[in-house]
N, C-alpha and C positions, 0 to 999 in steps of 0.2 A: 564379418558380421559385427555391426556396431550396437550400441545401446541407445535407445530412444526413450526419453521420458515424456509422457503426455499428461497434461493436467486438464481436467474438465470441471468447470464451475457448476454451481447449483442449478442455474437455468438450463444447463446442458443435460442434466440428469433429473429433471423435475418430476418425471413420471416414468412409468414402465416402458412406454413407447420410445421415449428419448433415451432411456438406458439401453434398450435394444439397438437403437441407432448408433450410440457411442460404442457399443460392443462390436458392431460390424466395422466401424472405423478402426478400432484397436486391432481387430483380427486382420484387416487389410495391411496395417503396418507390420504385423507379424509375418504375413505372407510375402512382404517385400524383402524379408531376410533379416530384419532387426530383432534384437532382444528388446522386449517392451516392458516398461514399468509405467503404470498408470496411477496418477494421484487424483483423488476425487474429493469434492466438497459434499456437504449434505444436500439432500434432494430439495430443490426449489426453495421455499421459505421455511424449511424445517427449523433452522436456527432461530428465526424470529418467533415462530410458533412456540418453541420451547421457552424462550424468554418471556412470552406472554403468560405462560403457565407459572413461571417464577413470580411474576408481578401479582398474580392472583393469591399468592401465599405470603409474600413479604416484599417490602421496598428496600430492604438491606440484606440481601442474601450473602452468605459467606462465599468469597471468591473461589475457594477450593471446590465447593459444591456446584458452583456455576460451571466450572470446567468438567467436573464429573458428568454433569447433565449434558452439556453441549457436545461433548465428544461422542455421544451416542449417535448423533445425526450422521456423521461420516461412516460410522460402523455399519449402519443400515445400507448406505449407498454402496460401500465396497463389497459387502456380502452379496447383494443383489447383482452387482456387476460381474463378480466372479461366477455366479450361477448362469448369467446370460452368456458369458463367453464360453463356459463349459458346454452350454447347450448348443453352441455353434461348432462344437467338436474340437475345441482347443483347451488344453489344461490351463487352469488359472487358480491362483491362491490369493486370498485377501489377508492383509496384515494391518494391525493397528500401528499407530506411531511407535509404541513401545516395541512391538515385535519387529518393526523395521529398523530398530536401533537408533531412534531419534532421541537424543538427550538434550534437555532444556535446563534453563535456570529455574529459580523458584518463584518467578513473578506470575502468579495465577492470572488468567485472562489476557495477559500480555507477555507470554513466555518468549524467550529468545533461544534459538537453537545454539547449543554450545558445541555439540559434536554429533557425528553420525557414524555408527558402526554397522556397515552394510552387509556383513557376512551372511546373514539370513537371506537377504535379497539375492545375493550372488549365488548362494546354494540353490535357490529356487530357479533362477535363470539357467543355471547349469543343467537343471532337470527339464529344460525346454518349456518352462511354465511362463505364462504372462503373470506378472506380479501386480496386484492392486493394493495400493497403500492409502490409508486414511490420511487425508490432508489435515492441516489446522491443529495437529496435536502431537505431543511428545510426552516424555516422562522425566520428572526431576529427580534429584538425588534422594528424595524421600520415597521414591517409587509412587508418587502421586501423578495423576494425569494433569497435564497443563495444556492450555490452548494458546494459540499464537496471535490472537487478535483478528479483527476483521480482515478478510483477504489472506489469512495465514496459509491457505492451501497453495498459493503462489510460491510462498517462501519454502514450503515443504518440497515442492517440485524442483525448484532451482537448487536447493541445498542437496537433494538427492542426486540431481544431475552432476553436481560438483563432486560429491563423494564417490559416485560410480564412474566418474570420468566419461560421462555420456557424450555422444557425438552431437546431440541436439536436444533442446528442451522446448516442447511445443505447448503453449498456453492457449487452450481453447475456451472461448467465451461466447457471448451472444452478439458480438460486433466483429467486423471484418478485419480489424487491426487497430493501430493507433492513428487517431485523427488529429488534424491541426487544431481542433476545438471539439467540445462535446457536440456531436451532430444533433442531439435533441434540443440544444440551445441555439446553435449556429447552423442553419440549413446549408450554408456554403462551405462547411468544413470538408476538408479533403483527406483521404487516407494516405498515410505516408508509407512508401515502400521500405524505407530505412530510417532508423533513428539511433543516435549514439547512446551508449550506456549513460553518459552524464546527462544528456538531454532527457532520457527516459526517467532517470532518477529524480530530476527536478520536476518533471511533469507529474510523476506519481506522488511525490511529496507535496505538491502544490494543489492536489485535488483531482487529478485525472484518475478515475477509478478502474482503469483497464488493468493495472498491475500494482501490486503492493510494493512500497519503497524498499523494504528489506529484501524482497525477492530480487530487485534490480541490483542492490548492493552485493548480494551473493554472486549474481551473474557477472558483475564487473570484476569483483575481487578474484574470481576463479576462471574468468574468460569463458563462461558458458554461453554458447550461441543460443539466443532466444528467438522464437517465432511466435507472434501473437496472431491467432487465426479464429475464425468462426467455426463452431461445431455444426452449424446448420447449412454450410455450403463448402465447396472445394476451392475457394479463392486463395490466392497466395499469402495474404496476410502482410504483417510488418516484421521485418528482421531488426532485432536489436543487437548491436555489436560495437566494436571499437572503430572510432572515426580515424581516417588516415591523415587528414589535414584540415585544421580548422579554417584555413584560408579558403577552402572550397565549400564551406558550409553556408547554409542560409543564415542570415542575421537572426531571423526568428522562425523557428520550426513549428511552434504551437502556442496556443493561448489556453491557460488553465484557470479554473476558478474553484473556490472552496467555500462552502456555506457553513461548514462545521468549525466556526471560529468564534472565539471570545477574546475580548481585550481587557487587560487589567492595568491600571496606572497607580503607581505609588508616589505620593507627593513628599517633597522636602526630605529626601533621603540623605543622611549624613555622608559627606564625601571623604571617606577614609578607607584604607585597605581592609579587605575582608567583608565589606558589607554586601557586595553583590554575591559573593560566595554564600553568605548566610541566607540570603533570599532564595537563591536557586537550589541550594542544597536541601533546604526544607521542602521545596516542591518535589525534588527528585526522590526524596525519601518516601513520598506518597505516590510514587510512580506517575507523576504528572509531567508530561512532556511539554516543553516550552519551545515555541517556534521563533518568531521575530522578537528581538529585544532592542529597544532604543533608550539611550541615556541622554538626558537633556544637558544643556550648558550649566556649569557650576556657577552658583551665585550665593554669596554669603556662606560658603562652605557646605551648601546643600544642592541637590539636583533632583529631577524627577526621572523615574524609570517606568517605562511602559513596555509590556510584553503581551504576546498572544499565546493562547493554548486552545486545545480542542474544546468546543462548546460542551461536550459531554463531561469534561473534567472540571468545569467551572464550579459546580456545587462543592466538589472536593477541595478545590483550590482556595475558595473564599476563607474558610476558617484558618488555613495555613497562612495566608497573606495577612489576615487580621492579627494573628499571633506575632508574626515577624515584624509587622509595623510597630507594634507595641514594644517589642524587644529592641529594635534599632533606634527608636525615637523618631520615626517619620511622623508626619502630621496627619496622614490618612491615606485612603485609597478609594478608587472607584472602579467599576467594571461595566462592560457593555457586551451583551451577547447578540446584538442585532447588527453585526458587522460581517463583512465577507472579504475574502482575499482574491484578487485577480492578478495574474502573472503572465509575462511573456517569457519564452524560453528559446534559446538558440545558441549553439556552439559558435556561430559566426559573429556573435556580439563582440567577441574579443578583438576582432579586426575591423569592426564597423562602428566608428564613433557616432554619437547622436541618437542611438536607438532609444535610450531612456527619455530624452527630450521629446522624441516623437510619440512615445507612450503617454507622457504627461499632457502633450498637446491634444491627443485624441480624447483623453478623458475630460480635459477642460472644455473641449468643443461640445461635449454632451452635458456640461454643467455638473460634472461629478467631482466632488471634493475629495482630496487624498488625505487620509488621517495618519498613515504611517507608510514608510518606504523602506524596503530592504533589497539589497542587490548582491549578486555574485558575478563571477566572470561570464556566466551564461544565462542569467535570469534577472528580471526586475519584478518585484512584487509590491503591490499596493493594498493597504487596508482601506476599504471604503464602506459606506452605508450599505447594508444588505439589500435594500430596496433597489439599488442601482446595479447590482451584480450582473444581471443578464444583459442590460443595456451596455455595460462596460465590455463584456465579452464580445458582443456584436461589433462595437466600435473598434476594439483592438484587432479583431480579425480582419475587418475591412481595411485597417491601416497597414497591416503587416503581411497578410497572406494574399498574394496576388495570383 
């Protein structure tokens, strides 16, 4: 008898009928002989509705109180799920993140899991119970509730699977698996039967919303087999695992896009050791994540630095950059939040030269100007004007996905 971790997103438990549907699916897994741990998100749009209530009160809420509020959404869904499973004749118990032993750092609203002590979960499993755990939350060293950021329930599920040495972690959502592009944007998108950890990590970090990047990191680091499936049918889904040989991989497995992007450029940055550290340390201290970074050619002892961050962090980043510009003696800065990132991802790029050139050609043929370029062994990303994002996705999918 193995351990199976199942995670269900908010759309899968949006109402009582759907909760009962998930309860039956969970019971079926139990009847197949596995010990089952279920991780749930808040019901439907509960998190957004709670945030709307916050905005009615204040535009600058304390981050600690945001976490205290938002964590209640998952507690509602796990309690109802435990009741639904008990009603089907199977003992179940609901646990908050704290009760499940999930320990996080002190970064409110963006907490990171530091450790999991799963003893309580294991005791409940030994008593033949189905364990229902609140996703998206944990407890920091001050015994305060912290939340893990959007999509954090994915991370909860994979981290629990790693801590419990589970045989499989199933991520149930409202789509059939991982597609070569967002099927809402690209009607020719195809579902992938398999995708590597590295490819999935790039896809997730580049805007594919099917799985949170930190969840993929956990899965890769601890070799947790992942399956992404729909909670609304019995289709096989997409397996996420370790690739055997990059030589047999597709040059491009998928096209991703991200509209949650802002670009900041700092002009005439002094070219001396420690300046980049000063800029990006200041941003890090404010919990602002930076993505793409480009430093221009040095001229007269100065250069330009351009970087991207999440659009939602721009308001917080502007005063930080303004202060740093004055401290380092740069001449000024600009920002633009009407940009988007489009990317191609594929483990086979390593052994297939010319992929980047084909990407640039496809964008040029559509009259799309490239503002920034970033590459790795298995991805190429371009910053473009937001208005061209959907056209770019369609063009890149047509170029690479046959």
